[in-house]
N, C-alpha and C positions, 0 to 999 in steps of 0.2 A: 503494499499500499504506499509506503514511503518513496519507493522507486517511481510509482505513477504520480505521487503527489509533487516530486521534483519537477516534472514535466509542466506544472502549473506556473512555476516561477518565471517571471518575465511578463512581456505584454503579449496578449493573445486576444482573440476574438472569441469570447466565452459564449457565443450564441447557443452552442449545443446545450449549455447547462443553465440558461435562463434567458429572460427577455428584459430589455430596458423598459422601465415604467414610462419612460417618455416617447418609446418608439424610436429612440435615436441610437447612437452608436453602442455596440456591445463590446467594444474594445476596453479591456481593463488591464491593469498592471498588478500582479501578485508579487510581493516581496518575499513571503514566506508561506510555505504549505507543509505541514508535517503532522505526523501521527505519533502518539506517546501512549505507552502502556503503563498504567499505575494499578499494579494488582490485576483485578479483573476487569478494570475500566479502560476502555480505549478513548482517547480524546484526540480531536482533530483541530489544529490551529492553523487559521489562515489570515494573512495580513495582505491587504490590497488598498489600491487608491480608490476603490468604490466597488460596489457589488450589484449584480443584476437581480432582478425579482426571482426568488427560489434558487439562486445560484448555489449557495452553500449547501442547502439540502439535497440538491441535484448532484453536487460534486461528492458529497458524503455517501449517498446511495450508490453512485457509480464506482466509487473507490472501494466500497465494501463488496461490490461484485468482483473486483480485482482480488480482494482478501480472501474470498470465498473460493477462489480459482475458476469463477464463471467467465471472467474477462482476463486476457493477457495484458500486461503492462502496454505493449505495443498497440493493442486494440483501443485501449483508454486514449493513447496519444493520438491515434487516428481519428477517434470521435471528437476530441477537442480540436484538432486541425480542420475538421469537416464543417465547423460551424453550423451544425444541422440539429435542431432541438429533438427530432425524431430518434437520434442515435443515442441519446443519454440513457443511463440506467434508471432504475426506480428512484423516486424522490424519497429521501429519508423523512420519517415523520418529525414534526416540530418538537416534540418533547425532548429535552436535553440540550436543545440549541440554546447558546448564551452568548450574548454580544458582551464583550469584556470591556472594550474602550473604543473611543472615537478620537482621532488626532486630526488637528488641522495644521 
């Protein structure tokens, strides 16, 4: 999951994983994306200049597909590059999603 998450760092068109609330550009820059295990808990942290509607939940659901062996890391990268919403994995449920901070 971390190998796939590394593909998110940098500027990408994240249209596969969400939509712009304003209908404008889906380009975003991710500065960090990583998974951590703390006992039985897995946590995903992502830092970016902005997020699309449902982007983080869609990323988590898709990355879990990689972790479960249902997607290869390369297939995740191909889905990201395609900028096609129909290629995203399942959207993770909102429970457990936590916004930690906003910086300007």
